[in-house]
VEXVO-749315 format. One record per residue (C-alpha): residue number from 0; z, y, x. Coordinates in pm, 1 decimal. Example, Ala and Ser with C-alpha at 12.3 -4.5 7.8 and 13.67 -1.06 7.14 Angstrom:
% residues 2
(0,(780.0,-450.0,1230.0)) (1,(714.0,-106.0,1367.0)) 
This chain:
% residues 439
(0,(6592.0,-3216.5,-1128.4)) (1,(6233.2,-3168.0,-1199.7)) (2,(6028.1,-3242.6,-938.4)) (3,(5647.2,-3160.0,-912.3)) (4,(5353.7,-3376.9,-904.1)) (5,(5264.7,-3178.3,-597.8)) (6,(5636.1,-3307.6,-418.6)) (7,(5600.3,-3660.2,-563.8)) (8,(5254.2,-3678.8,-412.2)) (9,(5385.6,-3570.4,-47.0)) (10,(5651.8,-3811.9,-50.9)) (11,(5470.3,-4119.2,-152.0)) (12,(5239.7,-4028.7,75.3)) (13,(5508.3,-3977.1,362.8)) (14,(5641.6,-4353.8,269.8)) (15,(5297.0,-4467.4,280.0)) (16,(5217.8,-4332.6,668.5)) (17,(5606.2,-4480.4,737.6)) (18,(5428.4,-4846.9,633.5)) (19,(5145.5,-4849.5,824.4)) (20,(5317.6,-4683.2,1135.2)) (21,(5650.9,-4811.9,1171.3)) (22,(5623.0,-4588.8,1487.8)) (23,(5429.8,-4789.9,1729.0)) (24,(5157.0,-4687.5,1927.6)) (25,(4796.3,-4752.6,1777.1)) (26,(4668.5,-5048.6,1770.4)) (27,(4436.0,-5144.4,2053.6)) (28,(4080.0,-5034.8,1975.9)) (29,(4145.6,-4814.1,1710.0)) (30,(3897.1,-4527.6,1699.2)) (31,(4117.6,-4176.2,1883.5)) (32,(4228.7,-3913.3,1586.9)) (33,(3944.8,-3632.8,1540.2)) (34,(3974.5,-3298.8,1729.3)) (35,(3892.6,-3079.1,1403.0)) (36,(3846.8,-2789.3,1582.2)) (37,(3640.9,-2940.8,1829.6)) (38,(3343.4,-3041.0,1529.0)) (39,(3396.4,-2678.7,1352.3)) (40,(3292.7,-2498.5,1696.8)) (41,(3047.9,-2742.2,1736.8)) (42,(2930.1,-2724.2,1420.5)) (43,(2869.7,-2356.5,1427.7)) (44,(2736.6,-2383.4,1727.8)) (45,(2449.7,-2542.0,1569.3)) (46,(2479.0,-2362.8,1322.1)) (47,(2399.8,-2030.0,1531.5)) (48,(2120.9,-2203.2,1759.2)) (49,(1902.8,-2320.9,1430.4)) (50,(1963.7,-1960.2,1316.4)) (51,(1843.7,-1815.2,1635.4)) (52,(1572.1,-2067.2,1661.5)) (53,(1421.9,-1961.1,1288.9)) (54,(1519.3,-1588.4,1391.4)) (55,(1288.0,-1654.4,1713.1)) (56,(997.7,-1840.5,1429.3)) (57,(985.1,-1496.7,1256.8)) (58,(999.6,-1255.4,1564.6)) (59,(714.2,-1523.2,1683.1)) (60,(472.6,-1451.5,1405.7)) (61,(560.8,-1096.6,1373.3)) (62,(444.1,-1037.6,1753.1)) (63,(131.1,-1261.4,1663.6)) (64,(35.3,-1101.7,1368.9)) (65,(-160.8,-741.6,1325.4)) (66,(-120.6,-782.8,949.9)) (67,(44.6,-469.2,807.9)) (68,(-15.2,-560.6,469.5)) (69,(359.8,-536.2,205.6)) (70,(312.1,-875.0,122.4)) (71,(310.1,-1012.9,516.5)) (72,(605.6,-739.8,606.6)) (73,(780.1,-851.7,278.6)) (74,(825.2,-1198.8,375.5)) (75,(952.7,-1130.9,734.4)) (76,(1183.0,-900.6,567.1)) (77,(1322.7,-1161.8,321.4)) (78,(1355.5,-1407.0,593.5)) (79,(1567.7,-1184.0,802.6)) (80,(1806.0,-1063.3,557.8)) (81,(1885.3,-1403.1,479.9)) (82,(2007.7,-1458.3,860.1)) (83,(2217.0,-1158.1,917.2)) (84,(2381.4,-1040.4,1221.9)) (85,(2171.3,-1281.4,1470.2)) (86,(1827.8,-1193.5,1283.5)) (87,(1942.4,-789.3,1361.2)) (88,(2030.5,-860.9,1739.6)) (89,(1677.6,-1045.5,1760.1)) (90,(1494.6,-776.7,1610.1)) (91,(1643.7,-466.9,1762.1)) (92,(1534.4,-670.2,2105.8)) (93,(1161.1,-690.1,1947.2)) (94,(1225.5,-328.3,1877.6)) (95,(1324.7,-211.1,2185.4)) (96,(1015.6,-320.9,2460.0)) (97,(883.0,-138.7,2709.8)) (98,(568.1,-335.8,2734.4)) (99,(248.5,-88.6,2598.7)) (100,(79.0,-444.9,2521.6)) (101,(-89.7,-432.3,2181.5)) (102,(76.0,-744.7,2097.0)) (103,(426.6,-577.4,2165.1)) (104,(341.1,-287.4,2000.4)) (105,(242.4,-427.8,1691.7)) (106,(555.1,-631.8,1687.5)) (107,(771.9,-395.0,1752.6)) (108,(636.6,-215.3,1450.7)) (109,(646.5,-464.8,1241.0)) (110,(1010.9,-538.2,1362.1)) (111,(1093.9,-191.4,1242.7)) (112,(967.2,-235.4,912.6)) (113,(1164.2,-573.7,844.0)) (114,(1464.1,-421.0,966.3)) (115,(1433.1,-125.7,762.6)) (116,(1415.5,-307.3,457.5)) (117,(1668.0,-584.0,496.6)) (118,(1956.3,-349.8,300.9)) (119,(2176.3,-526.1,593.1)) (120,(2504.5,-297.4,565.5)) (121,(2566.5,-55.2,839.3)) (122,(2242.4,-90.2,991.5)) (123,(2150.9,267.2,992.0)) (124,(2453.7,338.3,1230.6)) (125,(2269.3,100.3,1433.4)) (126,(1950.8,225.6,1443.9)) (127,(2040.6,536.3,1554.7)) (128,(2222.4,418.6,1833.3)) (129,(1886.9,206.6,1951.8)) (130,(1736.3,614.6,1846.3)) (131,(1904.0,784.1,2082.6)) (132,(2029.2,509.5,2390.6)) (133,(1710.9,274.0,2331.9)) (134,(1379.5,232.2,2600.9)) (135,(1046.3,449.0,2512.4)) (136,(914.0,239.5,2194.7)) (137,(1261.4,116.2,2100.2)) (138,(1360.7,524.8,1975.0)) (139,(1002.9,531.7,1814.7)) (140,(1066.7,233.4,1675.6)) (141,(1408.9,305.6,1548.7)) (142,(1301.9,649.8,1404.4)) (143,(1005.5,459.5,1229.4)) (144,(1272.8,211.0,1085.1)) (145,(1519.7,527.4,1004.2)) (146,(1216.5,697.1,831.8)) (147,(1127.1,412.4,605.8)) (148,(1514.2,387.3,500.1)) (149,(1435.9,680.3,271.8)) (150,(1761.8,856.0,349.8)) (151,(1753.7,1202.3,315.4)) (152,(2103.6,1256.5,504.9)) (153,(1915.2,1140.9,830.3)) (154,(1752.8,1461.9,843.7)) (155,(1999.6,1582.4,1110.0)) (156,(1931.8,1287.1,1349.6)) (157,(1553.8,1300.9,1324.7)) (158,(1556.8,1685.7,1367.9)) (159,(1736.9,1615.4,1656.4)) (160,(1457.3,1343.9,1773.1)) (161,(1213.4,1643.2,1762.9)) (162,(1316.7,1739.8,2142.5)) (163,(1285.9,1368.8,2234.0)) (164,(1084.5,1365.7,2580.2)) (165,(839.5,1118.3,2463.5)) (166,(579.2,1168.6,2267.0)) (167,(537.2,886.2,2044.5)) (168,(922.6,953.7,1928.7)) (169,(834.3,1307.6,1824.1)) (170,(532.1,1204.2,1637.4)) (171,(723.6,934.6,1468.4)) (172,(1002.8,1159.4,1379.5)) (173,(758.3,1400.7,1216.1)) (174,(646.5,1164.6,986.2)) (175,(949.8,1028.5,945.5)) (176,(1106.4,1375.4,844.6)) (177,(803.3,1453.8,578.0)) (178,(939.1,1107.9,431.2)) (179,(1298.1,1172.9,376.7)) (180,(1362.7,1533.0,432.7)) (181,(1152.1,1716.2,126.8)) (182,(1203.8,2071.3,104.4)) (183,(1454.7,2066.8,443.2)) (184,(1156.6,1915.3,611.3)) (185,(887.4,2173.7,580.2)) (186,(979.9,2499.8,794.5)) (187,(1079.5,2200.7,1074.5)) (188,(739.3,2085.0,1077.3)) (189,(520.1,2372.4,1017.3)) (190,(566.0,2490.3,1399.3)) (191,(366.2,2147.3,1476.2)) (192,(28.3,2274.9,1339.7)) (193,(-34.4,2477.2,1618.1)) (194,(32.0,2226.5,1910.9)) (195,(-274.5,2100.5,2140.7)) (196,(-169.0,1763.7,2047.3)) (197,(-422.4,1659.3,1801.2)) (198,(-196.5,1310.7,1732.4)) (199,(107.7,1537.3,1670.6)) (200,(-74.5,1766.7,1447.1)) (201,(-231.2,1501.8,1249.9)) (202,(153.6,1325.2,1212.0)) (203,(257.8,1655.6,1073.7)) (204,(-47.7,1659.7,794.3)) (205,(83.2,1393.5,737.0)) (206,(426.0,1450.3,698.3)) (207,(364.6,1793.7,502.3)) (208,(135.4,1570.0,271.4)) (209,(393.6,1293.3,178.8)) (210,(701.0,1593.6,164.8)) (211,(467.6,1751.2,-122.3)) (212,(453.6,2084.1,143.4)) (213,(450.9,2433.2,-105.5)) (214,(469.8,2721.2,78.0)) (215,(261.8,2524.7,402.4)) (216,(-97.1,2429.7,245.1)) (217,(-292.0,2714.8,356.5)) (218,(-157.5,2649.4,706.2)) (219,(-270.2,2305.7,693.6)) (220,(-596.9,2417.0,526.7)) (221,(-646.5,2650.8,832.1)) (222,(-584.2,2424.3,1122.8)) (223,(-809.9,2152.3,907.1)) (224,(-1130.6,2444.0,959.0)) (225,(-984.8,2518.0,1274.3)) (226,(-1079.4,2099.7,1401.6)) (227,(-1399.3,2108.2,1198.9)) (228,(-1549.1,2432.3,1390.4)) (229,(-1503.5,2218.3,1671.8)) (230,(-1732.4,1942.6,1895.5)) (231,(-1598.1,1716.4,1887.3)) (232,(-1334.3,1656.2,1634.0)) (233,(-1036.7,1447.3,1614.6)) (234,(-1091.3,1227.3,1363.2)) (235,(-767.8,1130.1,1282.4)) (236,(-693.5,1474.2,1218.8)) (237,(-952.3,1550.3,1041.7)) (238,(-845.1,1248.0,804.0)) (239,(-493.8,1344.2,771.0)) (240,(-647.4,1712.1,657.4)) (241,(-836.6,1527.2,384.7)) (242,(-524.7,1314.0,285.2)) (243,(-297.9,1637.0,233.1)) (244,(-600.9,1773.0,43.6)) (245,(-621.8,1504.1,-183.7)) (246,(-266.2,1453.9,-240.7)) (247,(-201.8,1851.7,-266.4)) (248,(-484.7,1981.2,-430.3)) (249,(-578.3,2326.4,-380.0)) (250,(-895.5,2573.6,-413.4)) (251,(-857.8,2687.6,-70.0)) (252,(-926.2,2307.7,66.6)) (253,(-1311.3,2284.9,-86.4)) (254,(-1488.1,2492.3,174.1)) (255,(-1333.0,2226.2,420.0)) (256,(-1396.3,1949.9,181.7)) (257,(-1760.2,2036.3,159.5)) (258,(-1819.1,2052.3,553.7)) (259,(-1646.7,1661.6,594.1)) (260,(-1906.9,1589.9,303.9)) (261,(-2208.6,1741.6,482.1)) (262,(-2117.9,1632.2,853.1)) (263,(-2402.6,1372.0,942.7)) (264,(-2154.1,1176.2,1152.7)) (265,(-1860.0,1122.8,908.6)) (266,(-1779.2,766.9,826.4)) (267,(-1819.0,678.4,480.3)) (268,(-1445.2,570.1,386.6)) (269,(-1383.9,945.7,462.8)) (270,(-1672.7,1129.4,249.2)) (271,(-1549.8,882.0,-36.5)) (272,(-1180.5,1042.7,6.5)) (273,(-1333.8,1426.9,36.6)) (274,(-1482.3,1365.6,-307.4)) (275,(-1172.6,1231.6,-444.6)) (276,(-1011.2,1528.0,-289.3)) (277,(-1263.9,1769.0,-456.9)) (278,(-1218.0,1640.7,-777.6)) (279,(-791.7,1598.9,-751.1)) (280,(-882.0,1976.5,-655.1)) (281,(-1093.1,2056.1,-982.8)) (282,(-864.9,1892.7,-1244.4)) (283,(-564.3,2067.0,-1109.2)) (284,(-731.5,2439.9,-1026.8)) (285,(-980.2,2476.5,-1344.8)) (286,(-1087.2,2787.1,-1174.0)) (287,(-1232.8,2546.8,-874.7)) (288,(-1431.9,2343.7,-1132.6)) (289,(-1800.4,2581.1,-1101.1)) (290,(-1722.3,2573.4,-679.1)) (291,(-1645.5,2179.1,-676.2)) (292,(-1905.2,2089.1,-875.4)) (293,(-2159.3,2303.3,-646.0)) (294,(-2094.9,2143.2,-366.6)) (295,(-2115.3,1754.4,-511.4)) (296,(-2470.1,1902.0,-663.7)) (297,(-2553.5,1997.4,-277.9)) (298,(-2423.8,1671.9,-98.7)) (299,(-2466.0,1414.3,-308.6)) (300,(-2845.6,1317.6,-172.5)) (301,(-2718.3,1318.3,133.9)) (302,(-2414.4,1099.1,134.2)) (303,(-2459.4,714.0,162.2)) (304,(-2444.1,458.5,-126.2)) (305,(-2063.7,438.4,-176.5)) (306,(-1987.7,819.5,-165.8)) (307,(-2280.1,880.9,-348.3)) (308,(-2184.8,708.7,-669.2)) (309,(-1785.6,875.0,-617.2)) (310,(-2024.2,1171.8,-648.7)) (311,(-2190.7,1129.9,-956.8)) (312,(-1860.3,995.3,-1145.5)) (313,(-1713.5,1350.5,-1053.9)) (314,(-2038.8,1509.6,-1163.5)) (315,(-2064.0,1354.4,-1480.8)) (316,(-1680.3,1428.7,-1554.4)) (317,(-1760.3,1810.6,-1505.7)) (318,(-2021.8,1799.8,-1722.7)) (319,(-2343.1,1739.0,-1519.4)) (320,(-2515.6,1405.3,-1553.4)) (321,(-2775.2,1452.3,-1324.7)) (322,(-2610.6,1243.2,-1048.7)) (323,(-2621.8,947.7,-1256.1)) (324,(-3007.6,1004.0,-1230.2)) (325,(-2993.1,1054.9,-872.7)) (326,(-2812.0,707.0,-809.5)) (327,(-2983.8,531.3,-1064.6)) (328,(-3382.2,690.7,-966.5)) (329,(-3458.0,407.6,-740.4)) (330,(-3398.9,88.2,-1046.1)) (331,(-3561.7,369.6,-1309.2)) (332,(-3862.7,349.6,-1119.7)) (333,(-3866.8,-24.6,-1134.9)) (334,(-3809.1,-55.1,-1467.0)) (335,(-4101.5,222.9,-1546.0)) (336,(-4315.1,-15.4,-1298.2)) (337,(-4235.3,-322.7,-1540.8)) (338,(-4028.0,-307.9,-1840.8)) (339,(-3921.1,-679.2,-1826.1)) (340,(-3753.2,-626.2,-1502.9)) (341,(-3465.9,-812.9,-1582.6)) (342,(-3290.3,-818.7,-1284.7)) (343,(-3301.6,-441.1,-1279.1)) (344,(-3208.0,-368.3,-1598.8)) (345,(-2907.4,-555.5,-1564.7)) (346,(-2838.6,-330.6,-1246.0)) (347,(-2915.7,-27.8,-1447.7)) (348,(-2692.0,-149.4,-1704.9)) (349,(-2378.2,-245.2,-1453.9)) (350,(-2401.9,126.9,-1297.8)) (351,(-2417.6,317.6,-1659.7)) (352,(-2105.0,140.7,-1778.8)) (353,(-1961.0,236.6,-1452.1)) (354,(-2025.1,574.0,-1575.1)) (355,(-1934.8,543.0,-1905.1)) (356,(-2335.9,590.6,-2053.1)) (357,(-2239.4,348.9,-2370.5)) (358,(-2557.1,358.2,-2564.5)) (359,(-2804.0,386.1,-2222.6)) (360,(-2605.8,42.9,-2106.5)) (361,(-2657.4,-77.6,-2441.9)) (362,(-3020.3,-51.6,-2480.4)) (363,(-3071.5,-230.4,-2122.1)) (364,(-2801.9,-497.7,-2237.2)) (365,(-3056.6,-576.5,-2530.4)) (366,(-3387.8,-520.4,-2361.1)) (367,(-3343.3,-698.9,-2118.8)) (368,(-3232.2,-1008.9,-2393.4)) (369,(-3556.4,-1010.8,-2538.5)) (370,(-3748.6,-1159.8,-2215.1)) (371,(-3383.3,-1363.0,-2099.0)) (372,(-3356.5,-1631.2,-2334.6)) (373,(-3146.4,-1867.7,-2102.9)) (374,(-2904.0,-1551.4,-1907.0)) (375,(-2770.3,-1695.5,-1553.3)) (376,(-2423.2,-1567.1,-1650.3)) (377,(-2354.9,-1511.4,-1969.0)) (378,(-1963.7,-1437.1,-1892.6)) (379,(-2091.7,-1141.5,-1769.0)) (380,(-2317.7,-1036.0,-1988.5)) (381,(-2077.2,-1074.6,-2280.2)) (382,(-1748.8,-808.6,-2109.0)) (383,(-2072.7,-585.0,-2090.6)) (384,(-2251.6,-609.8,-2412.9)) (385,(-1848.5,-573.9,-2502.4)) (386,(-1751.1,-287.5,-2312.7)) (387,(-2076.8,-116.5,-2426.6)) (388,(-2034.2,-158.1,-2828.3)) (389,(-1599.6,-39.7,-2737.8)) (390,(-1769.1,307.6,-2543.4)) (391,(-1963.9,348.1,-2812.9)) (392,(-1669.9,307.0,-3074.7)) (393,(-1869.1,-21.8,-3287.1)) (394,(-1566.9,-219.2,-3206.6)) (395,(-1622.0,-499.9,-3445.6)) (396,(-1954.4,-583.5,-3265.5)) (397,(-1715.2,-545.9,-2937.2)) (398,(-1476.4,-771.5,-3067.7)) (399,(-1775.6,-1033.3,-3109.6)) (400,(-1816.3,-1026.0,-2790.7)) (401,(-1490.7,-1079.6,-2630.4)) (402,(-1421.0,-1363.9,-2836.1)) (403,(-1701.2,-1530.1,-2671.6)) (404,(-1559.5,-1456.1,-2331.7)) (405,(-1437.3,-1847.9,-2175.2)) (406,(-1370.6,-1762.2,-1797.0)) (407,(-1215.3,-1402.7,-1813.4)) (408,(-808.5,-1343.0,-1913.8)) (409,(-925.7,-1140.8,-2195.7)) (410,(-538.0,-994.8,-2246.8)) (411,(-633.2,-756.7,-1903.5)) (412,(-900.9,-593.2,-2044.3)) (413,(-762.3,-327.0,-2215.1)) (414,(-574.1,-215.9,-1898.2)) (415,(-896.7,-268.9,-1679.6)) (416,(-1113.4,-86.1,-1913.0)) (417,(-1023.1,248.1,-2109.0)) (418,(-1264.9,147.6,-2363.6)) (419,(-1103.3,-148.8,-2479.1)) (420,(-759.8,53.7,-2572.1)) (421,(-838.5,158.3,-2931.5)) (422,(-895.4,-169.3,-3014.8)) (423,(-598.2,-215.3,-2939.9)) (424,(-468.1,57.1,-3239.6)) (425,(-627.3,-171.7,-3526.2)) (426,(-518.6,-449.9,-3622.4)) (427,(-860.3,-578.8,-3713.6)) (428,(-967.1,-580.7,-3337.1)) (429,(-636.4,-624.2,-3169.3)) (430,(-644.8,-991.1,-3175.0)) (431,(-951.3,-1022.7,-3001.3)) (432,(-737.6,-977.3,-2650.8)) (433,(-439.4,-1217.5,-2773.5)) (434,(-403.5,-1534.9,-2540.3)) (435,(-624.8,-1801.0,-2602.6)) (436,(-399.7,-2119.9,-2808.8)) (437,(-426.0,-2418.3,-2572.4)) (438,(-394.2,-2219.7,-2238.7)) 
């Protein structure tokens, strides 16, 4: 008979146990045998408590912060995703609140973003349940999270939420449909453009922009023009309209964008966005280029500095450099008054580089160097000279200045400045963009 090693070990172990305990009771003072089941249960309780404590910390951070940046949210998402089911329960509890305090609202929104990106199995069904039976903010946050999941199969459920009794839920369902619905969403959303609720209209326009609406652009333009004709107008609605025209440019949008530029009380950022939308239209609709150029010419002198520069760039792209002269006219006067005004020449050169006026920028830089024998910022100066020479096609001169850069990551220059791109295609100059040895 062959005896396996396992059996041999078992027999030996039993014999050893018999020799150690011949049936007598344990000696007095010997420690009692451990209840392994109780130990395991206690350890599980401690582990669960530790997880829930960590969840509490993360949720606390979400509640305190007003930061909606992807970096902050992603950190919370990663942490929550690793904690599993206890994190889901705690996060859903934060989402399903009744407190209208801004901190609680922000926490609920951040929690919704976190849960949407956590990729926990079965989470969409859980969110549907909350979206159906949750409290006011809970339903809104559940719909927000479902929209961020990006699943087109959610369209029927989100469509049901358009009939919710709370305006916040309806607005969020509209935006969510724009994110996940594509062509299915457009006919469902267009009727909301006629709503008396400006917030709902703004959400609808945002959703249509997300879904790249093809058939309702004229309806959006008409609603935007109607809003611009009212006094006062709803800023959020106008901003949504400008965003739509930037993403879905069309010739009919030139007129309302002109109105946005010419309104004296329109915020600076929105005017810059309107310029961007006009240029998007000019690039897509060649028949609108002439009209876009006219609008930019008429508006440029009325714009604040930032939008003015944007408008000048647009005009320059469309073949009219008169906008550049408007942007630099103050510096032009200073230089005409004193040709040795080094600071003004450097500033004008910087602007001219931004507009791709390579020869003019190069001339300013070299004229400044005739006076400025000891430049305060040689790093910037070498980069500016390199850019101007590269733009002029004088790659050998550009390469010399690139190799003088000490603080700049030269490997990134072709990505940051398109004028350097041609140098990468020529073996004589590509080595200028190699990472310095020893770094």
